[in-house]
Structures are given as C-alpha cells and as structure tokens.
LUMKOL-491012 format. One record per residue (C-alpha): residue number from 1; residue in three letters; x, y, z. Coordinates in Angstrom, 3 decimals. Layout:
N
+-----+--------+----------+----------+----------+
: num : residu :        X :        Y :        Z :
+-----+--------+----------+----------+----------+
: NUM :    ALA :        X :        Y :        Z :
...
+-----+--------+----------+----------+----------+
END
This chain:
259
+-----+--------+----------+----------+----------+
: num : residu :        X :        Y :        Z :
+-----+--------+----------+----------+----------+
:   1 :    MET :  -43.771 :  -79.534 :   -4.282 :
:   2 :    ALA :  -42.422 :  -81.697 :   -1.439 :
:   3 :    LEU :  -39.126 :  -79.757 :   -1.429 :
:   4 :    ARG :  -40.953 :  -76.454 :   -1.172 :
:   5 :    ALA :  -43.166 :  -77.851 :    1.595 :
:   6 :    ALA :  -40.173 :  -79.129 :    3.587 :
:   7 :    ASN :  -38.547 :  -75.714 :    3.526 :
:   8 :    LEU :  -41.747 :  -73.908 :    4.474 :
:   9 :    LEU :  -42.299 :  -76.292 :    7.403 :
:  10 :    ALA :  -38.698 :  -75.820 :    8.576 :
:  11 :    GLY :  -39.097 :  -72.036 :    8.475 :
:  12 :    ASN :  -36.922 :  -71.418 :    5.400 :
:  13 :    ALA :  -37.538 :  -69.698 :    2.132 :
:  14 :    GLU :  -39.120 :  -72.294 :   -0.135 :
:  15 :    ASN :  -36.019 :  -72.489 :   -2.380 :
:  16 :    ALA :  -33.422 :  -72.945 :    0.372 :
:  17 :    PRO :  -30.869 :  -75.726 :   -0.301 :
:  18 :    ALA :  -32.054 :  -79.116 :    1.020 :
:  19 :    LEU :  -31.421 :  -82.813 :    0.355 :
:  20 :    GLU :  -33.168 :  -85.049 :   -2.168 :
:  21 :    MET :  -33.072 :  -88.835 :   -1.765 :
:  22 :    THR :  -34.174 :  -91.160 :   -4.578 :
:  23 :    LEU :  -35.355 :  -94.751 :   -3.904 :
:  24 :    THR :  -32.766 :  -95.252 :   -1.131 :
:  25 :    GLY :  -32.008 :  -92.893 :    1.730 :
:  26 :    GLY :  -29.002 :  -92.333 :    3.963 :
:  27 :    VAL :  -27.838 :  -91.847 :    7.543 :
:  28 :    PHE :  -27.286 :  -88.297 :    8.776 :
:  29 :    GLU :  -25.614 :  -87.385 :   12.065 :
:  30 :    PHE :  -26.353 :  -83.947 :   13.491 :
:  31 :    GLU :  -23.414 :  -82.399 :   15.345 :
:  32 :    THR :  -25.578 :  -79.558 :   16.672 :
:  33 :    ASP :  -29.203 :  -79.131 :   17.709 :
:  34 :    ALA :  -31.337 :  -78.659 :   14.613 :
:  35 :    VAL :  -34.882 :  -78.428 :   13.318 :
:  36 :    ILE :  -35.652 :  -80.526 :   10.245 :
:  37 :    ALA :  -38.635 :  -81.439 :    8.068 :
:  38 :    LEU :  -39.046 :  -84.636 :    6.039 :
:  39 :    THR :  -41.525 :  -84.637 :    3.162 :
:  40 :    GLY :  -42.223 :  -86.681 :    0.058 :
:  41 :    SER :  -42.320 :  -90.461 :    0.104 :
:  42 :    ASP :  -41.923 :  -92.515 :    3.294 :
:  43 :    PHE :  -38.313 :  -93.671 :    3.738 :
:  44 :    GLY :  -38.929 :  -95.206 :    7.166 :
:  45 :    ALA :  -36.971 :  -92.654 :    9.188 :
:  46 :    GLY :  -39.178 :  -93.155 :   12.237 :
:  47 :    LEU :  -39.926 :  -89.419 :   12.393 :
:  48 :    PRO :  -43.138 :  -87.543 :   11.607 :
:  49 :    LEU :  -43.470 :  -86.614 :    7.941 :
:  50 :    TRP :  -44.791 :  -83.250 :    6.739 :
:  51 :    SER :  -43.944 :  -81.565 :   10.029 :
:  52 :    ALA :  -40.986 :  -79.767 :   11.579 :
:  53 :    VAL :  -39.092 :  -81.904 :   14.123 :
:  54 :    GLU :  -36.498 :  -80.881 :   16.727 :
:  55 :    ILE :  -33.285 :  -82.934 :   16.502 :
:  56 :    PRO :  -30.832 :  -82.889 :   19.476 :
:  57 :    ALA :  -27.091 :  -82.845 :   18.796 :
:  58 :    GLY :  -25.717 :  -86.342 :   18.247 :
:  59 :    THR :  -28.934 :  -87.699 :   16.720 :
:  60 :    LEU :  -28.711 :  -90.129 :   13.804 :
:  61 :    VAL :  -31.529 :  -89.763 :   11.280 :
:  62 :    ARG :  -31.781 :  -92.998 :    9.295 :
:  63 :    CYS :  -33.698 :  -93.030 :    6.008 :
:  64 :    GLY :  -33.999 :  -96.459 :    4.407 :
:  65 :    PRO :  -35.461 :  -97.650 :    1.087 :
:  66 :    THR :  -38.617 :  -95.879 :    0.003 :
:  67 :    ARG :  -41.914 :  -97.428 :    1.034 :
:  68 :    THR :  -44.130 :  -95.290 :   -1.183 :
:  69 :    GLY :  -43.184 :  -93.094 :   -4.108 :
:  70 :    ALA :  -39.610 :  -92.447 :   -5.250 :
:  71 :    ARG :  -38.238 :  -89.316 :   -3.570 :
:  72 :    CYS :  -37.912 :  -87.903 :   -0.066 :
:  73 :    TYR :  -36.726 :  -84.420 :    0.942 :
:  74 :    LEU :  -34.874 :  -83.385 :    4.078 :
:  75 :    ALA :  -34.830 :  -79.670 :    4.864 :
:  76 :    VAL :  -32.849 :  -78.215 :    7.774 :
:  77 :    ARG :  -33.873 :  -74.948 :    9.387 :
:  78 :    GLY :  -31.393 :  -72.394 :    8.047 :
:  79 :    GLY :  -30.823 :  -74.368 :    4.845 :
:  80 :    ILE :  -27.638 :  -76.154 :    3.820 :
:  81 :    ALA :  -24.724 :  -73.785 :    3.209 :
:  82 :    VAL :  -23.405 :  -74.818 :   -0.203 :
:  83 :    PRO :  -22.022 :  -72.673 :   -3.045 :
:  84 :    ARG :  -24.380 :  -71.515 :   -5.790 :
:  85 :    THR :  -23.795 :  -72.096 :   -9.487 :
:  86 :    LEU :  -25.805 :  -69.845 :  -11.816 :
:  87 :    ALA :  -27.699 :  -68.690 :   -8.704 :
:  88 :    SER :  -28.753 :  -72.273 :   -7.903 :
:  89 :    ALA :  -27.702 :  -74.775 :   -5.228 :
:  90 :    SER :  -29.031 :  -77.688 :   -7.293 :
:  91 :    THR :  -26.903 :  -80.409 :   -8.842 :
:  92 :    HIS :  -27.359 :  -81.213 :  -12.528 :
:  93 :    VAL :  -26.718 :  -84.939 :  -12.342 :
:  94 :    LEU :  -26.059 :  -85.536 :  -16.050 :
:  95 :    THR :  -23.247 :  -82.964 :  -16.323 :
:  96 :    GLY :  -22.223 :  -82.640 :  -12.672 :
:  97 :    LEU :  -22.813 :  -78.896 :  -12.867 :
:  98 :    GLY :  -23.386 :  -77.300 :   -9.486 :
:  99 :    GLY :  -21.996 :  -80.036 :   -7.274 :
: 100 :    ARG :  -22.138 :  -83.804 :   -7.020 :
: 101 :    VAL :  -24.009 :  -86.678 :   -5.450 :
: 102 :    LEU :  -23.332 :  -86.932 :   -1.722 :
: 103 :    ARG :  -20.800 :  -89.494 :   -0.478 :
: 104 :    SER :  -20.236 :  -91.178 :    2.851 :
: 105 :    GLY :  -18.408 :  -88.853 :    5.237 :
: 106 :    ASP :  -19.479 :  -85.590 :    3.590 :
: 107 :    VAL :  -20.008 :  -82.745 :    6.073 :
: 108 :    LEU :  -22.772 :  -80.264 :    5.294 :
: 109 :    PRO :  -22.787 :  -76.957 :    7.192 :
: 110 :    ILE :  -26.132 :  -75.528 :    8.219 :
: 111 :    GLY :  -26.821 :  -72.088 :    6.778 :
: 112 :    GLN :  -28.549 :  -68.945 :    7.990 :
: 113 :    GLU :  -31.570 :  -68.856 :    5.690 :
: 114 :    ALA :  -34.394 :  -69.227 :    8.224 :
: 115 :    VAL :  -37.048 :  -66.562 :    7.600 :
: 116 :    ARG :  -39.946 :  -67.611 :    9.858 :
: 117 :    LYS :  -40.868 :  -69.915 :   12.712 :
: 118 :    PRO :  -41.011 :  -73.657 :   11.969 :
: 119 :    ARG :  -44.350 :  -75.486 :   11.914 :
: 120 :    PHE :  -44.396 :  -78.477 :   14.268 :
: 121 :    SER :  -47.966 :  -79.661 :   13.631 :
: 122 :    ALA :  -48.245 :  -82.515 :   11.127 :
: 123 :    ARG :  -50.031 :  -81.741 :    7.860 :
: 124 :    ALA :  -52.038 :  -83.991 :    5.566 :
: 125 :    ALA :  -49.822 :  -85.359 :    2.814 :
: 126 :    PRO :  -50.548 :  -86.192 :   -0.821 :
: 127 :    GLU :  -51.345 :  -89.855 :   -1.471 :
: 128 :    TYR :  -48.283 :  -91.551 :   -2.940 :
: 129 :    ALA :  -49.416 :  -95.176 :   -2.722 :
: 130 :    ARG :  -52.124 :  -95.162 :   -5.395 :
: 131 :    ALA :  -51.456 :  -95.822 :   -9.078 :
: 132 :    PRO :  -51.004 :  -92.282 :  -10.389 :
: 133 :    LEU :  -53.248 :  -90.557 :  -12.858 :
: 134 :    LEU :  -51.353 :  -87.940 :  -14.848 :
: 135 :    ARG :  -53.588 :  -85.136 :  -16.008 :
: 136 :    ALA :  -52.529 :  -83.440 :  -19.215 :
: 137 :    THR :  -53.441 :  -80.656 :  -21.587 :
: 138 :    ALA :  -53.291 :  -80.943 :  -25.355 :
: 139 :    GLY :  -49.784 :  -80.745 :  -26.811 :
: 140 :    PRO :  -48.722 :  -78.762 :  -29.890 :
: 141 :    GLN :  -49.235 :  -81.772 :  -32.185 :
: 142 :    ALA :  -52.361 :  -83.143 :  -30.492 :
: 143 :    ASP :  -54.334 :  -83.053 :  -33.737 :
: 144 :    TRP :  -51.835 :  -85.509 :  -35.276 :
: 145 :    PHE :  -53.131 :  -88.225 :  -32.934 :
: 146 :    SER :  -56.462 :  -89.910 :  -32.201 :
: 147 :    GLY :  -56.451 :  -89.986 :  -28.412 :
: 148 :    GLU :  -54.655 :  -93.334 :  -28.031 :
: 149 :    LEU :  -52.570 :  -91.962 :  -25.148 :
: 150 :    TYR :  -55.665 :  -91.767 :  -22.931 :
: 151 :    GLN :  -57.031 :  -95.234 :  -23.668 :
: 152 :    ALA :  -54.485 :  -97.542 :  -21.997 :
: 153 :    ALA :  -52.228 :  -97.928 :  -18.972 :
: 154 :    TYR :  -48.446 :  -97.629 :  -19.284 :
: 155 :    LEU :  -45.565 :  -98.888 :  -17.162 :
: 156 :    VAL :  -42.540 :  -96.777 :  -16.216 :
: 157 :    THR :  -39.450 :  -98.608 :  -17.518 :
: 158 :    GLU :  -36.021 :  -99.089 :  -15.929 :
: 159 :    GLU :  -34.537 :  -96.968 :  -18.744 :
: 160 :    SER :  -36.119 :  -93.852 :  -17.213 :
: 161 :    ASN :  -33.877 :  -91.148 :  -15.767 :
: 162 :    ARG :  -33.950 :  -87.462 :  -14.856 :
: 163 :    MET :  -34.089 :  -86.508 :  -18.553 :
: 164 :    GLY :  -37.186 :  -88.494 :  -19.348 :
: 165 :    LEU :  -39.560 :  -91.182 :  -18.101 :
: 166 :    ARG :  -39.792 :  -93.898 :  -20.729 :
: 167 :    LEU :  -43.128 :  -95.701 :  -20.767 :
: 168 :    SER :  -44.084 :  -99.128 :  -22.067 :
: 169 :    GLY :  -47.535 : -100.043 :  -23.315 :
: 170 :    PRO :  -49.664 : -100.254 :  -26.439 :
: 171 :    PRO :  -47.696 :  -98.462 :  -29.203 :
: 172 :    ILE :  -49.147 :  -95.131 :  -30.316 :
: 173 :    PRO :  -49.040 :  -94.712 :  -34.100 :
: 174 :    SER :  -46.626 :  -91.858 :  -34.752 :
: 175 :    PRO :  -47.330 :  -89.762 :  -37.866 :
: 176 :    ALA :  -45.087 :  -90.401 :  -40.823 :
: 177 :    GLY :  -42.557 :  -87.803 :  -41.946 :
: 178 :    HIS :  -40.302 :  -85.495 :  -40.006 :
: 179 :    MET :  -41.150 :  -82.354 :  -38.068 :
: 180 :    LEU :  -38.874 :  -79.429 :  -37.416 :
: 181 :    THR :  -37.056 :  -79.440 :  -34.104 :
: 182 :    GLU :  -38.751 :  -77.114 :  -31.613 :
: 183 :    GLY :  -38.526 :  -76.134 :  -27.972 :
: 184 :    VAL :  -39.823 :  -78.612 :  -25.413 :
: 185 :    ALA :  -41.195 :  -78.160 :  -21.898 :
: 186 :    LEU :  -41.097 :  -80.073 :  -18.636 :
: 187 :    GLY :  -43.863 :  -82.676 :  -18.698 :
: 188 :    ALA :  -44.132 :  -82.834 :  -22.495 :
: 189 :    VAL :  -45.192 :  -86.269 :  -23.759 :
: 190 :    GLN :  -43.184 :  -87.188 :  -26.846 :
: 191 :    VAL :  -43.997 :  -90.081 :  -29.175 :
: 192 :    PRO :  -40.929 :  -91.363 :  -31.085 :
: 193 :    PRO :  -41.274 :  -93.609 :  -34.153 :
: 194 :    GLY :  -41.480 :  -96.757 :  -31.987 :
: 195 :    GLY :  -44.714 :  -95.494 :  -30.455 :
: 196 :    GLN :  -43.665 :  -95.779 :  -26.785 :
: 197 :    PRO :  -44.236 :  -92.411 :  -25.029 :
: 198 :    ILE :  -41.518 :  -90.477 :  -23.208 :
: 199 :    VAL :  -42.457 :  -87.886 :  -20.563 :
: 200 :    LEU :  -39.775 :  -85.195 :  -20.346 :
: 201 :    PHE :  -38.488 :  -84.813 :  -16.792 :
: 202 :    VAL :  -36.489 :  -82.234 :  -14.804 :
: 203 :    GLU :  -33.213 :  -82.480 :  -16.780 :
: 204 :    HIS :  -34.842 :  -82.684 :  -20.207 :
: 205 :    GLN :  -33.193 :  -81.379 :  -23.334 :
: 206 :    THR :  -34.139 :  -77.907 :  -24.573 :
: 207 :    THR :  -35.361 :  -78.957 :  -28.033 :
: 208 :    GLY :  -36.831 :  -82.063 :  -29.623 :
: 209 :    GLY :  -38.097 :  -83.363 :  -32.936 :
: 210 :    TYR :  -40.726 :  -85.894 :  -31.862 :
: 211 :    PRO :  -44.431 :  -84.969 :  -31.977 :
: 212 :    LYS :  -46.071 :  -84.196 :  -28.636 :
: 213 :    PRO :  -49.744 :  -85.105 :  -28.175 :
: 214 :    ALA :  -49.898 :  -83.868 :  -24.567 :
: 215 :    ASN :  -48.181 :  -82.069 :  -21.705 :
: 216 :    VAL :  -48.551 :  -83.142 :  -18.066 :
: 217 :    ILE :  -49.994 :  -80.247 :  -16.071 :
: 218 :    SER :  -47.830 :  -78.307 :  -13.608 :
: 219 :    ALA :  -49.954 :  -79.430 :  -10.642 :
: 220 :    ASP :  -49.015 :  -83.056 :  -11.404 :
: 221 :    PHE :  -45.251 :  -82.570 :  -11.747 :
: 222 :    TRP :  -44.897 :  -83.916 :   -8.199 :
: 223 :    ARG :  -46.559 :  -87.134 :   -9.397 :
: 224 :    LEU :  -43.903 :  -87.463 :  -12.106 :
: 225 :    GLY :  -41.199 :  -87.056 :   -9.462 :
: 226 :    GLN :  -42.630 :  -89.885 :   -7.357 :
: 227 :    LEU :  -42.853 :  -92.482 :  -10.142 :
: 228 :    ARG :  -40.697 :  -95.588 :   -9.813 :
: 229 :    PRO :  -39.748 :  -98.217 :  -12.390 :
: 230 :    ARG :  -42.693 : -100.593 :  -13.059 :
: 231 :    ASP :  -45.242 :  -98.110 :  -11.679 :
: 232 :    GLU :  -48.414 :  -97.946 :  -13.743 :
: 233 :    VAL :  -49.689 :  -94.619 :  -15.040 :
: 234 :    ARG :  -52.697 :  -93.429 :  -16.989 :
: 235 :    PHE :  -53.315 :  -90.100 :  -18.677 :
: 236 :    GLU :  -56.413 :  -87.917 :  -18.539 :
: 237 :    LEU :  -56.982 :  -85.000 :  -20.911 :
: 238 :    ILE :  -58.280 :  -81.858 :  -19.203 :
: 239 :    PRO :  -58.860 :  -78.285 :  -20.454 :
: 240 :    LEU :  -56.396 :  -75.499 :  -19.746 :
: 241 :    ASP :  -58.711 :  -73.652 :  -17.347 :
: 242 :    ARG :  -59.014 :  -76.781 :  -15.203 :
: 243 :    ALA :  -55.204 :  -77.169 :  -15.206 :
: 244 :    LEU :  -54.816 :  -73.587 :  -13.984 :
: 245 :    ALA :  -57.447 :  -74.112 :  -11.271 :
: 246 :    LEU :  -55.613 :  -77.219 :  -10.002 :
: 247 :    LEU :  -52.340 :  -75.284 :   -9.887 :
: 248 :    ARG :  -53.997 :  -72.506 :   -7.856 :
: 249 :    GLU :  -55.369 :  -75.106 :   -5.419 :
: 250 :    GLN :  -51.917 :  -76.611 :   -5.000 :
: 251 :    GLU :  -50.322 :  -73.227 :   -4.321 :
: 252 :    GLN :  -53.029 :  -72.443 :   -1.771 :
: 253 :    TRP :  -52.328 :  -75.747 :   -0.015 :
: 254 :    LEU :  -48.593 :  -75.067 :    0.066 :
: 255 :    TYR :  -49.007 :  -71.646 :    1.629 :
: 256 :    SER :  -51.493 :  -73.004 :    4.133 :
: 257 :    LEU :  -48.400 :  -74.594 :    5.721 :
: 258 :    LEU :  -47.501 :  -71.125 :    6.965 :
: 259 :    SER :  -50.698 :  -70.701 :    8.979 :
+-----+--------+----------+----------+----------+
END
C-alpha cells in the first residue's frame, strides 16, 4: 500500500519501480532536480512523509534506522529505469531473480514513467506505532481448530523473513495426521506440528502441507509488511463481507491521493 501511495503522490503509475528500505535506510544523492515521495514507516529523513517533495540537484536524502514500522518506500517522479524480469522490476531476494540488493555507489537512472502531476500536500498516514491487530477470515481448515489463534498475543520472532513471519506464543494444538499438500496464499496462517503459527509473506512458497485456520485479509497486508522482530500481534476473526468492505475503503483512500 505504501509503495502504491508513494508512486501516486509522485505522479507515477502505481506500479512504477521504486525503492524499498527495511529496518535501516540509506543515503541517496540526486545528480539532477527531482520530485520524490517517501511513505511507509518513519526513517528520519527530515522530509515530509506521504507527500511529494521537490529535491534540487546535489541534495543528499538521508534515511536512518526506522522509528516506527519496518519498511519505507522512496518513489521518484518518472520511476527508476531498471530492466524488467517477467514484466516486473521487483527483486526476489531469496533467488536473486530480477536484480539484487542495492550496494554503495550504485547509480540509478530516473525513468520516464510520470503520468500525472505530483501531489505536494501532505496526507494522513496509517498508524504504524500501535501494536497491530491482524484481521483474518476463516482458513480452509478452520473447523480443525477451536479458535485458539484469536485468544492470545504472539511475538514476531527473529527467524522471520520474506517467506514467512514466524510467531511465538501459546502453542496451538495442531490436528494429528497428515493433510495433502495444497496451494497457499499470501497471508495464510499455517500451524505446523509445534503449534507456533507462521504467516506466509510476500515470497511464500506456492504449496504447503500444514493446516491453515485463518488468512490475514488483503486490507491488512500492509500491517504484515510493517512488522518487526519482537512486535506483538493479535488476530481478530471477521466475516468475508467485512473483509471486502475494508479492502474497498483502502482502495478509496489510495485513489483519494489523486484528488
């Protein structure tokens, strides 16, 4: 959500190539005048967040360690001109497909993907500082469980990565026996035999054999992306129609950035 918002504020198509920073930021020198937008968590750049900002040539934009949340996004008007792999400018960190993590001294050319005027007025941002509540709908094996997932708080562990967020808390009894491997979705909550839940994240595998009592709703995927190790999370079960209504509200908020 924050990536899409950064691009919309900068005047790009919402899927234009931009930069993602996780937990720690970086220093970026602009060799030409530019318009940028920073969204997501606060990395202490000293610039307005959730707004387009004009950057004169020679400016250094310094993003430090995150103050709230886990990820910050930097979009440049025109996008970043990088090659596409499978029609995507993203980097798959686990395999290295599509590029690599940025290194000191890398030069990134600015592209020509601006499609509208930038928006320089600051917009209200989601609240990243509060302990997140992850809303979820019933998973395909929900009837195998007794609602234990929704009765306790869990901590995000240091073993979490872009494949899955491993949680630590009261063990959830996992049904005995083995289930057939089946397709899995982003946000699925798996319960392995040890009883500690795993929330599948953006580079999750395509199939899995652990039962899934719940699936985090699409409107809360941004909350997953802002979780840090040792953050506390709770789950709330909601009906599908409520999940769809929350997604519509989020999309309406995103496109209000154009007005």
